[in-house]
C-alpha positions as CSV (number, residue, x, y, z in Angstrom):
1,X,-8.3,11.7,59.8
2,X,-5.6,9.2,60.5
3,X,-3.1,8.0,57.9
4,X,-4.0,4.7,56.3
5,X,-1.9,2.9,53.7
6,X,-0.3,5.3,51.3
7,X,-2.1,8.4,52.6
8,X,-0.4,11.7,52.4
9,X,0.7,13.2,55.7
10,X,-1.2,16.5,54.8
11,X,-4.8,16.6,53.6
12,X,-7.5,18.9,52.6
13,X,-10.0,20.1,55.2
14,X,-13.2,21.2,53.4
15,X,-15.6,23.2,55.6
16,X,-19.3,23.2,54.6
17,X,-21.5,26.0,55.9
18,X,-24.9,25.3,57.3
19,X,-26.9,26.6,54.3
20,X,-25.5,24.5,51.5
21,X,-27.7,23.5,48.6
22,X,-27.7,19.7,48.6
23,X,-27.9,19.2,44.8
24,X,-25.1,21.6,44.0
25,X,-23.0,20.3,46.9
26,X,-23.3,16.7,45.9
27,X,-22.2,17.5,42.3
28,X,-19.2,19.5,43.5
29,X,-18.2,16.9,46.1
30,X,-18.3,14.1,43.5
31,X,-15.8,16.1,41.4
32,X,-13.6,16.7,44.4
33,X,-13.7,13.0,45.4
34,X,-12.9,12.0,41.8
35,X,-9.7,14.1,42.0
36,X,-8.8,12.9,45.5
37,X,-9.2,9.2,44.6
38,X,-7.2,9.5,41.4
39,X,-4.3,11.0,43.3
40,X,-1.3,8.8,43.8
41,X,-2.2,8.5,47.4
42,X,-5.1,6.2,47.0
43,X,-6.8,6.9,50.4
44,X,-5.7,10.4,51.3
45,X,-6.1,11.9,54.7
46,X,-8.8,14.4,53.8
47,X,-11.8,15.6,55.8
48,X,-15.1,17.4,55.5
49,X,-16.4,19.6,58.3
50,X,-20.1,20.1,58.7
51,X,-21.7,23.0,60.5
52,X,-25.1,22.5,62.2
53,X,-28.1,24.3,60.8
54,X,-30.6,24.2,63.7
55,X,-33.3,25.9,61.6
56,X,-33.2,23.1,59.0
57,X,-35.5,20.2,60.0
58,X,-33.8,18.1,57.3
59,X,-30.3,18.7,58.6
60,X,-29.8,15.3,60.1
61,X,-30.9,13.5,56.9
62,X,-28.7,15.7,54.8
63,X,-25.8,15.1,57.1
64,X,-26.3,11.3,57.1
65,X,-26.3,11.3,53.3
66,X,-23.1,13.4,53.2
67,X,-21.4,11.1,55.8
68,X,-22.3,8.0,53.8
69,X,-20.9,9.6,50.6
70,X,-17.7,10.7,52.3
71,X,-17.0,7.3,53.9
72,X,-17.6,5.7,50.5
73,X,-14.9,8.0,49.1
74,X,-12.4,7.6,51.9
75,X,-13.0,11.0,53.4
76,X,-13.6,11.6,57.1
77,X,-16.4,13.8,58.4
78,X,-16.2,16.1,61.4
79,X,-19.1,17.9,62.9
80,X,-18.3,21.3,64.5
81,X,-19.7,21.2,68.1
82,X,-22.5,19.0,69.2
83,X,-20.8,15.7,70.1
84,X,-24.1,13.8,70.5
85,X,-25.3,14.9,67.1
86,X,-21.9,14.0,65.6
87,X,-22.5,10.4,66.8
88,X,-26.0,10.4,65.4
89,X,-24.9,11.4,61.9
90,X,-22.2,8.8,62.1
91,X,-19.4,11.3,61.8
92,X,-15.8,10.2,62.5
93,X,-15.3,13.0,65.0
94,X,-16.2,16.3,66.5
95,X,-14.4,19.7,66.7
96,X,-15.2,21.6,69.8
97,X,-15.1,25.3,70.2
98,X,-16.7,25.0,73.7
99,X,-14.1,23.2,75.7
100,X,-16.6,22.5,78.4
101,X,-18.1,19.9,76.1
102,X,-14.9,17.8,76.2
103,X,-16.0,15.4,78.9
104,X,-19.4,14.9,77.2
105,X,-17.6,14.2,73.9
106,X,-15.3,11.6,75.7
107,X,-18.3,9.8,77.1
108,X,-19.9,9.6,73.6
109,X,-16.8,8.8,71.6
110,X,-14.4,7.3,74.0
111,X,-10.8,6.8,73.0
112,X,-11.5,4.3,70.1
113,X,-14.9,5.3,68.9
114,X,-14.2,8.6,67.2
115,X,-11.9,11.6,67.0
116,X,-12.1,14.6,69.3
117,X,-10.6,17.9,68.4
118,X,-10.3,21.3,70.1
119,X,-10.4,24.7,68.4
120,X,-7.4,26.7,69.8
121,X,-7.9,30.0,68.0
122,X,-4.4,31.2,67.5
123,X,-3.2,30.7,71.0
124,X,0.0,28.7,72.0
125,X,-1.4,28.4,75.6
126,X,-4.4,26.6,74.2
127,X,-2.1,24.4,72.2
128,X,-0.5,23.3,75.4
129,X,-3.8,22.8,77.1
130,X,-5.1,20.7,74.2
131,X,-1.9,18.6,74.4
132,X,-2.5,18.1,78.1
133,X,-6.1,17.1,77.4
134,X,-4.8,14.4,75.0
135,X,-7.2,15.2,72.2
136,X,-6.8,13.7,68.8
137,X,-6.4,16.9,66.8
138,X,-6.6,20.6,67.1
139,X,-7.6,23.5,64.9
140,X,-6.1,27.0,64.5
141,X,-8.0,29.9,63.0
142,X,-9.0,33.5,63.4
143,X,-12.4,34.3,64.9
144,X,-12.8,37.4,62.7
145,X,-11.5,35.8,59.6
146,X,-8.2,35.8,57.8
147,X,-5.2,33.5,58.1
148,X,-3.7,32.5,61.4
149,X,-0.1,33.1,62.3
150,X,2.0,30.0,62.9
151,X,3.3,30.4,66.5
152,X,0.5,28.2,68.0
153,X,0.8,25.7,65.2
154,X,4.6,25.5,65.6
155,X,4.2,24.9,69.3
156,X,1.7,22.1,68.8
157,X,3.9,20.5,66.2
158,X,6.8,20.7,68.7
159,X,4.7,18.9,71.3
160,X,3.1,16.1,69.3
161,X,2.8,14.6,65.8
162,X,-1.0,14.6,66.2
163,X,-2.6,16.6,63.3
164,X,-3.4,20.3,63.3
165,X,-6.0,22.0,61.0
166,X,-5.2,25.5,59.6
167,X,-8.5,27.3,59.1
168,X,-9.1,30.3,57.0
169,X,-8.9,31.2,53.3
170,X,-6.0,29.0,52.5
171,X,-4.9,28.8,48.9
172,X,-2.3,26.9,47.0
173,X,0.1,29.8,47.6
174,X,-0.1,29.2,51.4
175,X,0.4,25.5,51.4
176,X,4.2,25.5,51.7
177,X,4.3,28.0,54.6
178,X,1.8,26.1,56.7
179,X,3.2,22.6,55.9
180,X,6.7,23.8,56.8
181,X,5.4,24.8,60.2
182,X,3.6,21.6,60.9
183,X,0.1,21.7,59.4
184,X,-1.7,18.4,59.0
185,X,-4.8,19.8,57.3
186,X,-5.4,22.9,55.1
187,X,-8.8,24.5,55.0
188,X,-9.1,24.8,51.3
189,X,-12.8,25.0,50.7
190,X,-13.0,28.7,49.9
191,X,-10.2,28.4,47.3
192,X,-11.7,25.2,45.8
193,X,-15.3,26.5,45.6
194,X,-14.4,29.8,44.0
195,X,-11.8,28.6,41.5
196,X,-12.6,30.1,38.1
197,X,-12.0,26.8,36.4
198,X,-14.2,24.8,38.8
199,X,-13.8,22.7,41.8
200,X,-11.9,19.9,40.1
201,X,-9.1,22.3,39.1
202,X,-9.1,23.9,42.5
203,X,-8.6,20.5,44.1
204,X,-5.9,19.5,41.6
205,X,-4.0,22.8,42.4
206,X,-4.2,22.3,46.1
207,X,-3.0,18.7,46.0
208,X,-0.2,19.7,43.7
209,X,0.8,22.5,46.1
210,X,0.8,20.1,49.0
211,X,2.9,17.5,47.1
212,X,5.5,20.2,46.2
213,X,5.6,21.5,49.8
214,X,6.1,18.0,51.2
215,X,8.9,17.2,48.7
216,X,10.6,20.5,49.7
217,X,10.2,19.8,53.4
218,X,11.5,16.2,53.0
219,X,14.5,17.5,51.0
220,X,15.3,20.1,53.7
221,X,15.0,17.5,56.4
222,X,17.4,15.1,54.5
223,X,19.9,17.9,53.9
224,X,19.9,18.9,57.6
225,X,20.8,15.3,58.5
226,X,23.9,15.3,56.2
């Protein structure tokens, strides 16, 4: 989830639920990876988030397979919660909803062994606390669904250049709004999976919207300096 080479400063954040069908998911992810790796940013800053299915005895094997696939395609993998399991499946990082697990995550990942993120709901005070905790990234979203407002995101962006994930049903129509306010990752899975023309077209549309939004933001920044 860090920028490498010619990576775009804003990436896709693709959340996978705990009950995915491996055969369908693999097919779809291959198509998404094909689009990502043909984009002009050869190694984009994109991530997949896995959710734990504690009722699936094959979860760890599935997760290891997905992690290997993602790494081969230049995509980071984040596990939601469970820092020890995140290490076991060779994920790049962990996103914690339970902040009490932060010390445990630090013991497992350290400062150079992985990425640690905190879910901040939609709360500027949690943005400040996450900044003080010196985590690698944060995530903003609504517990009951829907799209988050931007106050907490803007506050985080004011404090630090470290990335922030915007969770929720983000579409290509929302990209400019969140990027303008400091988003580093856009949770686009719902839009991509449900696109009527398929996941490849959904991915193309999101990347195009991100590129347009970044061009507009850069133009605005340049104009403000003149």
